[in-house]
N, CA, C and O atoms as a MOPAC input file, in Angstrom:
PM7 MOZYME 1SCF
protein

 N     96.64000 1    60.42400 1   179.19400 1
 C     96.75400 1    60.23600 1   178.18100 1
 C     95.60300 1    59.83400 1   177.22700 1
 O     94.71600 1    59.18600 1   177.78200 1
 N     95.45300 1    60.04800 1   176.08600 1
 C     94.59600 1    59.74900 1   175.30400 1
 C     94.69700 1    58.41000 1   174.46400 1
 O     95.59300 1    58.09200 1   173.68100 1
 N     93.69000 1    57.78400 1   174.77800 1
 C     93.71200 1    56.24400 1   174.14500 1
 C     93.88000 1    55.96500 1   172.88100 1
 O     93.41000 1    56.85500 1   172.17100 1
 N     94.44700 1    54.93200 1   172.18500 1
 C     94.79100 1    54.58400 1   170.83800 1
 C     93.28500 1    55.04300 1   169.93300 1
 O     93.27800 1    55.78000 1   168.94700 1
 N     92.20000 1    54.46500 1   170.49500 1
 C     91.15700 1    54.28700 1   169.71100 1
 C     90.70300 1    55.83700 1   169.62000 1
 O     90.38900 1    56.29700 1   168.52300 1
 N     90.67400 1    56.58000 1   170.70200 1
 C     90.36000 1    58.16300 1   170.67600 1
 C     91.07000 1    58.79000 1   169.84000 1
 O     90.51400 1    59.71200 1   169.24200 1
 N     92.59600 1    58.47500 1   169.51700 1
 C     93.38200 1    59.23500 1   168.53800 1
 C     93.02100 1    58.70400 1   167.27800 1
 O     93.33500 1    59.44000 1   166.34300 1
 N     92.49900 1    57.73000 1   166.99400 1
 C     92.10500 1    57.21100 1   165.51500 1
 C     90.75200 1    57.87300 1   165.34700 1
 O     90.51000 1    58.30500 1   164.21900 1
 N     89.94800 1    58.00300 1   166.16800 1
 C     88.44100 1    58.71500 1   165.92100 1
 C     88.63000 1    60.32500 1   165.94400 1
 O     87.86700 1    61.06800 1   165.32700 1
 N     89.52700 1    60.70500 1   166.58000 1
 C     89.69800 1    62.35400 1   166.43700 1
 C     90.42200 1    62.47700 1   165.28800 1
 O     90.46800 1    63.65500 1   164.93500 1
 N     91.18400 1    61.50600 1   164.34600 1
 C     91.91900 1    61.75500 1   163.15000 1
 C     90.53800 1    61.66100 1   162.04000 1
 O     90.35000 1    62.40700 1   161.07900 1
 N     89.85000 1    60.76500 1   162.39300 1
 C     88.52200 1    60.45600 1   161.45800 1
 C     87.84300 1    61.99000 1   161.47700 1
 O     87.67200 1    62.59400 1   160.41800 1
 N     87.52600 1    62.48200 1   162.58200 1
 C     86.86400 1    63.70800 1   162.65100 1
 C     87.40500 1    64.83300 1   161.77700 1
 O     86.79400 1    65.58700 1   161.01900 1
 N     89.01600 1    64.74200 1   162.14100 1
 C     89.55300 1    65.78200 1   161.37400 1
 C     89.48700 1    65.63500 1   159.57600 1
 O     89.37800 1    66.50500 1   158.71100 1
 N     89.58500 1    64.38800 1   159.50000 1
 C     89.23800 1    63.90200 1   158.03800 1
 C     87.80100 1    64.42000 1   157.61000 1
 O     87.59100 1    64.71500 1   156.43300 1
 N     86.97300 1    64.51000 1   158.42200 1
 C     85.72600 1    64.92900 1   157.94200 1
 C     84.79200 1    63.98000 1   157.48900 1
 O     83.74900 1    64.43800 1   157.02200 1
 N     84.96200 1    62.50900 1   157.53100 1
 C     84.05900 1    61.23500 1   157.44800 1
 C     84.54400 1    60.21200 1   157.94600 1
 O     85.71500 1    59.93500 1   158.20400 1
 N     83.32400 1    59.47000 1   158.12100 1
 C     83.64400 1    58.21100 1   158.64800 1
 C     83.28400 1    56.98300 1   157.52800 1
 O     83.34500 1    55.78300 1   157.79500 1
 N     82.92200 1    57.52000 1   156.30000 1
 C     82.34600 1    56.66000 1   155.30200 1
 C     83.50800 1    56.36700 1   154.21700 1
 O     83.94500 1    57.32100 1   153.57200 1
 N     83.86200 1    55.46400 1   154.07000 1
 C     84.83900 1    55.27600 1   152.88000 1
 C     84.49600 1    55.73300 1   151.66700 1
 O     83.37700 1    55.49300 1   151.21300 1
 N     85.39400 1    56.43500 1   150.99900 1
 C     84.84500 1    56.87100 1   149.56700 1
 C     84.00500 1    58.18800 1   149.47900 1
 O     83.67600 1    58.75300 1   148.43600 1
 N     83.70000 1    58.59800 1   150.82300 1
 C     83.15800 1    60.16400 1   150.68500 1
 C     83.73100 1    61.47800 1   150.62000 1
 O     83.10700 1    62.52500 1   150.45100 1
 N     85.21200 1    61.31300 1   150.79700 1
 C     86.09100 1    62.53600 1   150.67100 1
 C     86.79900 1    62.48600 1   149.36100 1
 O     87.21500 1    61.42200 1   148.90300 1
 N     86.94000 1    63.65500 1   148.74300 1
 C     87.78400 1    63.67500 1   147.72700 1
 C     89.05800 1    63.61800 1   148.11200 1
 O     89.71700 1    62.91600 1   147.34500 1
 N     89.81900 1    64.18300 1   149.20200 1
 C     91.22500 1    64.13100 1   149.69500 1
 C     91.56900 1    62.71900 1   150.13500 1
 O     92.75400 1    62.38400 1   150.12000 1
 N     90.69700 1    61.92100 1   150.50000 1
 C     91.07500 1    60.67100 1   151.22700 1
 C     90.49600 1    59.35900 1   150.25200 1
 O     89.34400 1    59.18100 1   149.85800 1
 N     91.51600 1    58.65200 1   150.05200 1
 C     91.13500 1    57.33800 1   149.50100 1
 C     90.95400 1    56.15600 1   150.18400 1
 O     91.99400 1    55.87000 1   150.77700 1
 N     90.12600 1    55.38800 1   150.34700 1
 C     89.70100 1    54.43700 1   151.06700 1
 C     89.92000 1    53.11300 1   150.31500 1
 O     89.19100 1    52.68600 1   149.42000 1
 N     90.99600 1    52.54000 1   150.79200 1
 C     91.55100 1    51.12900 1   149.97100 1
 C     91.49300 1    50.06400 1   150.49600 1
 O     91.98000 1    50.03100 1   151.62600 1
 N     90.96000 1    48.89200 1   150.00600 1
 C     90.68400 1    47.55800 1   150.71000 1
 C     92.10800 1    47.12000 1   151.01300 1
 O     92.96500 1    47.03300 1   150.13400 1
 N     92.35900 1    46.79800 1   152.52400 1
 C     93.55700 1    46.24300 1   152.80900 1
 C     93.70200 1    44.81300 1   152.45700 1
 O     94.87700 1    44.47600 1   152.30900 1
 N     92.78600 1    43.84700 1   152.27600 1
 C     93.25900 1    42.50600 1   152.12600 1
 C     94.10200 1    41.95400 1   153.27300 1
 O     94.96500 1    41.09700 1   153.08000 1
 N     93.85200 1    42.42100 1   154.35900 1
 C     94.62000 1    41.70300 1   155.46600 1
 C     96.07000 1    42.39400 1   155.58800 1
 O     96.83000 1    41.91600 1   156.43100 1
 N     96.50100 1    43.45100 1   154.83300 1
 C     97.90100 1    44.10900 1   154.89100 1
 C     97.96800 1    45.27500 1   155.76400 1
 O     96.96400 1    45.82700 1   156.21400 1
 N     99.12600 1    45.62900 1   155.98900 1
 C     99.66700 1    46.72700 1   156.78100 1
 C     99.09500 1    48.16000 1   156.16100 1
 O     99.25600 1    48.12800 1   154.94100 1
 N     98.69900 1    48.96700 1   156.43800 1
 C     98.10100 1    50.23400 1   155.74100 1
 C     99.16900 1    50.78300 1   155.08700 1
 O     99.06700 1    51.16600 1   153.92200 1
 N    100.44200 1    50.88300 1   155.87700 1
 C    101.58500 1    51.72000 1   155.02000 1
 C    101.86800 1    50.98100 1   153.72900 1
 O    102.26100 1    51.62800 1   152.75800 1
 N    101.67900 1    49.54500 1   153.64300 1
 C    102.16400 1    49.15000 1   152.32800 1
 C    100.98400 1    49.18900 1   151.12500 1
 O    101.10700 1    49.43200 1   149.92500 1
 N     99.74600 1    48.84000 1   151.95300 1
 C     98.60500 1    49.39600 1   150.87800 1
 C     98.76600 1    50.72700 1   150.21600 1
 O     98.89400 1    50.84900 1   148.99800 1
 N     98.75600 1    51.77700 1   151.11400 1
 C     98.99400 1    53.04000 1   150.37400 1
 C    100.28000 1    53.35400 1   149.41900 1
 O    100.40900 1    53.97100 1   148.36200 1
 N    101.08100 1    52.71900 1   150.18800 1
 C    102.25600 1    52.95400 1   149.18300 1
 C    102.26200 1    51.94600 1   147.61200 1
 O    102.85700 1    52.28900 1   146.59100 1
 N    101.56200 1    50.85300 1   147.74900 1
 C    101.24800 1    50.18800 1   146.49100 1
 C    100.55600 1    50.84200 1   145.71300 1
 O    100.69000 1    50.54300 1   144.52700 1
 N     99.56600 1    51.96700 1   146.06100 1
 C     98.85500 1    52.58100 1   145.36300 1
 C     99.35400 1    54.10400 1   145.08900 1
 O     98.68600 1    55.00000 1   144.57200 1
 N    100.58100 1    54.17200 1   145.52200 1
 C    101.34000 1    55.56100 1   145.09100 1
 C    100.48800 1    56.72700 1   145.98600 1
 O    100.28200 1    57.87200 1   145.58300 1
 N    100.09400 1    56.24600 1   147.12800 1
 C     99.52000 1    57.39400 1   148.29800 1
 C    100.55600 1    57.14500 1   149.65200 1
 O    101.34700 1    56.23000 1   149.87900 1
 N    100.24100 1    58.21700 1   150.35100 1
 C    100.73500 1    58.33200 1   151.75500 1
 C     99.75400 1    57.71400 1   152.84700 1
 O     98.70800 1    58.35400 1   152.96000 1
 N     99.87100 1    56.64800 1   153.64000 1
 C     98.80200 1    56.44900 1   154.62100 1
 C     98.51800 1    57.69800 1   155.49600 1
 O     99.42000 1    58.52800 1   155.60600 1
 N     97.34200 1    57.89400 1   156.12400 1
 C     97.00200 1    58.66100 1   156.95400 1
 C     97.21300 1    58.23600 1   158.34500 1
 O     96.69100 1    57.19200 1   158.73600 1
 N     97.95000 1    58.97400 1   159.14000 1
 C     98.34700 1    58.38600 1   160.37900 1
 C     98.04000 1    59.46400 1   161.65900 1
 O     98.12000 1    60.66800 1   161.41800 1
 N     97.74200 1    59.07400 1   162.80500 1
 C     97.58400 1    59.88300 1   163.78400 1
 C     98.53100 1    60.04800 1   164.56300 1
 O     98.29100 1    60.51500 1   165.67700 1
 N    100.06800 1    59.65700 1   164.13200 1
 C    101.25900 1    59.89900 1   165.03300 1
 C    101.94700 1    58.57500 1   165.54600 1
 O    101.40400 1    57.47700 1   165.65800 1
 N    102.88700 1    58.81200 1   165.75200 1
 C    103.97600 1    57.51300 1   166.06400 1
 C    103.63300 1    57.08500 1   167.56200 1
 O    103.24900 1    57.76400 1   168.51400 1
 N    103.92900 1    55.61300 1   167.43000 1
 C    103.41200 1    54.65500 1   168.72800 1
 C    104.43800 1    54.89500 1   169.47100 1
 O    104.09500 1    54.79200 1   170.64900 1
 N    105.64800 1    55.19300 1   169.35500 1
 C    106.58500 1    55.22100 1   170.21900 1
 C    107.37500 1    56.83400 1   170.32500 1
 O    107.15100 1    57.74300 1   169.52600 1
 N    108.17400 1    56.90800 1   171.31000 1
 C    108.86900 1    58.28200 1   171.14900 1
 C    109.62900 1    58.52800 1   170.19000 1
 O    109.87500 1    59.68800 1   169.85900 1
 N    110.19700 1    57.35000 1   169.50000 1
 C    111.28800 1    57.62900 1   168.40000 1
 C    110.58500 1    57.15100 1   167.07000 1
 O    110.29300 1    56.03400 1   166.64400 1
 N    110.42100 1    58.47800 1   166.56200 1
 C    109.71700 1    58.26800 1   165.03000 1
 C    110.25300 1    57.57400 1   163.97000 1
 O    109.70400 1    57.15100 1   162.95200 1
 N    111.75300 1    57.49000 1   164.45300 1
 C    112.62900 1    56.73000 1   163.40100 1
 C    112.07700 1    55.23400 1   163.14400 1
 O    112.21800 1    54.70900 1   162.03900 1
 N    111.48100 1    54.61300 1   164.15200 1
 C    111.26300 1    53.27700 1   164.20200 1
 C    110.00300 1    52.99500 1   163.46500 1
 O    109.58600 1    51.84000 1   163.37000 1
 N    109.28000 1    54.17900 1   162.85200 1
 C    108.34000 1    53.83500 1   161.92800 1
 C    107.15600 1    53.25900 1   162.30800 1
 O    106.50200 1    52.72100 1   161.41400 1
 N    106.65400 1    53.24400 1   163.61900 1
 C    105.48000 1    52.51900 1   164.36800 1
 C    104.59300 1    53.60300 1   164.51800 1
 O    104.55100 1    54.28100 1   165.54400 1
 N    103.64800 1    53.85000 1   163.20000 1
 C    102.59100 1    54.55500 1   163.47000 1
 C    101.43500 1    54.03100 1   163.61300 1
 O    101.27300 1    52.85400 1   163.29300 1
 N    100.39000 1    54.79200 1   164.12300 1
 C     98.93200 1    54.51900 1   164.02600 1
 C     98.59400 1    54.92000 1   162.66200 1
 O     98.72800 1    56.07700 1   162.26300 1
 N     98.08800 1    53.80700 1   161.84500 1
 C     97.20900 1    54.25500 1   160.66500 1
 C     95.96600 1    54.05000 1   160.79500 1
 O     95.50800 1    53.09200 1   161.41900 1
 N     95.13200 1    55.12100 1   160.09400 1
 C     93.83000 1    55.34500 1   160.16800 1
 C     93.16300 1    54.17300 1   159.36400 1
 O     93.72900 1    54.00100 1   158.28400 1
 N     92.34200 1    53.50700 1   159.54700 1
 C     91.57200 1    52.19400 1   158.95200 1
 C     90.03900 1    52.45000 1   159.17800 1
 O     89.66800 1    53.39600 1   159.87200 1
 N     89.23300 1    51.66200 1   158.62800 1
 C     87.93000 1    51.60400 1   158.88000 1
 C     87.27000 1    50.09500 1   158.75200 1
 O     87.79500 1    49.29400 1   157.97800 1
 N     86.42700 1    49.82500 1   159.31300 1
 C     85.96100 1    48.43000 1   159.05400 1
 C     84.25700 1    48.31200 1   159.25400 1
 O     83.84100 1    48.89200 1   160.25700 1
 N     83.43200 1    47.75800 1   158.57100 1
 C     82.01400 1    48.10500 1   158.33400 1
 C     81.77100 1    46.79000 1   159.18100 1
 O     81.97700 1    45.65300 1   158.75800 1
 N     81.20400 1    47.18500 1   160.70800 1
 C     80.69000 1    46.22900 1   161.41900 1
 C     79.48400 1    46.98400 1   162.01400 1
 O     79.52700 1    47.91900 1   162.81400 1
 N     78.27900 1    46.33300 1   161.40700 1
 C     77.10500 1    47.24400 1   161.51500 1
 C     77.09700 1    48.74900 1   161.29700 1
 O     76.54300 1    49.42700 1   162.16200 1
 N     77.56700 1    49.27000 1   160.39600 1
 C     78.07000 1    50.57800 1   159.65200 1
 C     79.61500 1    50.84900 1   159.86800 1
 O     80.39200 1    50.20100 1   160.56900 1
 N     79.82200 1    51.76900 1   159.23100 1
 C     81.56500 1    52.14800 1   159.29500 1
 C     82.01000 1    52.49100 1   160.62300 1
 O     81.43200 1    53.34800 1   161.29200 1
 N     82.95900 1    51.88800 1   161.00600 1
 C     83.62100 1    52.58200 1   162.32600 1
 C     84.99900 1    52.65100 1   161.84400 1
 O     85.55500 1    51.82700 1   161.11800 1
 N     85.57500 1    53.92200 1   162.41500 1
 C     87.25100 1    54.34400 1   162.40100 1
 C     87.77300 1    53.46000 1   163.34000 1
 O     87.15100 1    53.04700 1   164.31800 1
 N     89.23400 1    53.09100 1   162.95900 1
 C     89.92000 1    52.32400 1   164.11900 1
 C     91.31100 1    52.61400 1   163.49100 1
 O     91.45200 1    53.50000 1   162.64900 1
 N     92.23600 1    51.91000 1   163.88700 1
 C     93.66700 1    52.06800 1   163.70900 1
 C     94.56700 1    50.64900 1   163.38700 1
 O     94.36400 1    49.61000 1   164.01500 1
 N     95.30700 1    50.73700 1   162.61100 1
 C     96.36600 1    49.73900 1   161.93000 1
 C     97.74100 1    49.78000 1   162.54700 1
 O     98.41900 1    50.76800 1   162.26200 1
 N     98.25700 1    48.88600 1   163.33300 1
 C     99.69600 1    49.41800 1   163.82800 1
 C    100.55400 1    48.39500 1   163.40000 1
 O    100.07200 1    47.26200 1   163.41300 1
 N    101.84400 1    48.54300 1   162.98200 1
 C    102.99300 1    47.89400 1   162.59900 1
 C    103.98500 1    47.94700 1   163.78600 1
 O    104.26700 1    48.98900 1   164.37900 1
 N    104.51700 1    46.65500 1   164.09200 1
 C    104.87600 1    45.28200 1   163.68900 1
 C    103.62900 1    44.44400 1   164.08600 1
 O    103.01200 1    43.71800 1   163.30700 1
 N    103.30200 1    44.66100 1   165.56400 1
 C    102.50500 1    43.83700 1   166.16000 1
 C    101.03500 1    43.31300 1   165.62800 1
 O    100.60000 1    42.17100 1   165.48200 1
 N    100.41300 1    44.68100 1   165.38500 1
 C     98.96300 1    44.59600 1   164.79200 1
 C     98.87100 1    44.89500 1   163.36800 1
 O     97.92200 1    45.63400 1   163.10800 1
 N     99.45300 1    44.60200 1   162.54700 1
 C     99.47300 1    45.16000 1   161.18200 1
 C     98.55300 1    44.26500 1   160.24300 1
 O     98.54200 1    44.51100 1   159.03700 1
 N     97.83600 1    43.30700 1   160.72800 1
 C     96.90500 1    42.44400 1   159.68300 1
 C     95.31800 1    42.84000 1   160.09500 1
 O     94.30900 1    42.21100 1   159.77900 1
 N     95.39600 1    43.96100 1   160.82300 1
 C     93.70700 1    44.18200 1   161.28300 1
 C     93.36300 1    45.40900 1   161.77000 1
 O     94.17100 1    46.01400 1   162.47500 1
 N     92.36300 1    45.84700 1   161.52500 1
 C     91.98400 1    47.16300 1   161.88100 1
 C     91.29900 1    47.05100 1   163.31100 1
 O     90.58900 1    46.08100 1   163.57500 1
 N     91.52500 1    48.05200 1   164.20800 1
 C     91.20600 1    47.65400 1   165.58400 1
 C     90.05900 1    48.87400 1   165.76400 1
 O     90.31200 1    50.07600 1   165.68400 1
 N     88.87100 1    48.34100 1   166.00000 1
 C     87.71000 1    49.32200 1   165.83400 1
 C     86.98400 1    49.08300 1   167.25500 1
 O     87.24200 1    48.09000 1   167.93600 1
 N     86.11400 1    50.00700 1   167.62500 1
 C     85.23100 1    49.98800 1   169.02800 1
 C     83.99900 1    48.94100 1   168.57600 1
 O     83.72200 1    49.02900 1   167.38000 1
 N     83.39500 1    48.18800 1   169.16500 1
 C     82.09600 1    47.30200 1   168.79200 1
 C     81.86000 1    46.47500 1   170.06700 1
 O     82.58900 1    45.65100 1   170.61900 1
 N     80.55800 1    46.95700 1   170.39700 1
 C     79.88800 1    45.86800 1   171.46200 1
 C     80.81900 1    46.35800 1   172.78400 1
 O     81.13100 1    45.48300 1   173.59200 1
 N     81.23000 1    47.63500 1   172.99600 1
 C     82.09000 1    48.20500 1   174.21300 1
 C     83.50500 1    47.46600 1   174.38200 1
 O     84.11600 1    47.46700 1   175.45100 1
 N     83.96200 1    46.83500 1   173.21700 1
 C     85.23400 1    46.44400 1   173.52300 1
 C     86.11000 1    46.94200 1   171.98000 1
 O     85.50300 1    47.35500 1   170.99300 1
 N     87.41000 1    46.81500 1   172.04000 1
 C     88.06600 1    47.08500 1   170.83000 1
 C     88.25500 1    45.74800 1   170.39900 1
 O     88.74700 1    44.84300 1   171.07200 1
 N     87.72300 1    45.66000 1   168.92900 1
 C     87.90400 1    44.28600 1   168.11500 1
 C     88.68100 1    44.37600 1   167.00500 1
 O     88.58300 1    45.37700 1   166.29500 1
 N     89.49300 1    43.43500 1   166.71500 1
 C     90.33300 1    43.16800 1   165.34900 1
 C     89.54600 1    42.77100 1   164.56600 1
 O     89.03200 1    41.66800 1   164.75000 1
 N     89.22100 1    43.53600 1   163.47700 1
 C     88.50200 1    43.61500 1   162.16900 1
 C     89.57100 1    42.91700 1   161.27600 1
 O     90.75000 1    43.26800 1   161.31300 1
 N     89.17000 1    42.03400 1   160.56600 1
 C     90.18400 1    41.43400 1   159.27000 1
 C     89.55400 1    41.81000 1   158.11500 1
 O     90.16900 1    41.37300 1   157.14200 1
 N     88.49000 1    42.50000 1   157.79300 1
 C     87.91600 1    42.95000 1   156.53000 1
 C     87.81700 1    44.54300 1   156.71900 1
 O     86.84900 1    45.03900 1   157.29500 1
 N     88.77000 1    45.24500 1   156.25100 1
 C     89.09500 1    46.80200 1   156.48900 1
 C     89.80000 1    47.55500 1   155.32100 1
 O     90.63800 1    47.14100 1   154.52000 1
 N     89.22500 1    48.77200 1   155.45400 1
 C     90.14300 1    49.59300 1   154.45900 1
 C     90.98000 1    50.59300 1   155.04700 1
 O     90.83800 1    50.83500 1   156.24500 1
 N     92.01400 1    51.33600 1   154.22500 1
 C     93.02400 1    52.07600 1   154.85600 1
 C     92.79600 1    53.29400 1   154.13500 1
 O     92.43100 1    53.44900 1   152.96900 1
 N     93.10100 1    54.21900 1   155.11800 1
 C     92.72300 1    55.99000 1   154.60000 1
 C     94.14200 1    56.24800 1   153.80700 1
 O     95.19200 1    55.99700 1   154.39900 1
 N     94.15600 1    56.62900 1   152.78900 1
 C     95.30300 1    56.97600 1   152.11700 1
 C     95.00800 1    58.43200 1   151.63900 1
 O     93.88000 1    58.90800 1   151.51200 1
 N     96.15800 1    59.05100 1   151.39900 1
 C     95.85800 1    60.52100 1   150.88800 1
 C     97.10200 1    60.81800 1   149.91700 1
 O     97.18800 1    61.90100 1   149.33700 1

């Protein structure tokens, strides 16, 4: 089974960039500690997702793509409801909850 972080990185590769602001199709919007679904909808955009967290998509628990600047931009995921106030990114051989992050919206 593919890890959550691997799925987020794969989604970023499909988007073609790790750098917020570098793609014409993707808008990188500062999250200010909010869930990426809300951030994108507040800007009249759709959040970029790697898919549902559960087998039941009606629960709307999706892995949303985010990025945090931790010695360079790193892709990660934002997940509601448990982990919706952080972007989880790889750093120092661990998965770290970054509190200052941007959300990928299309």
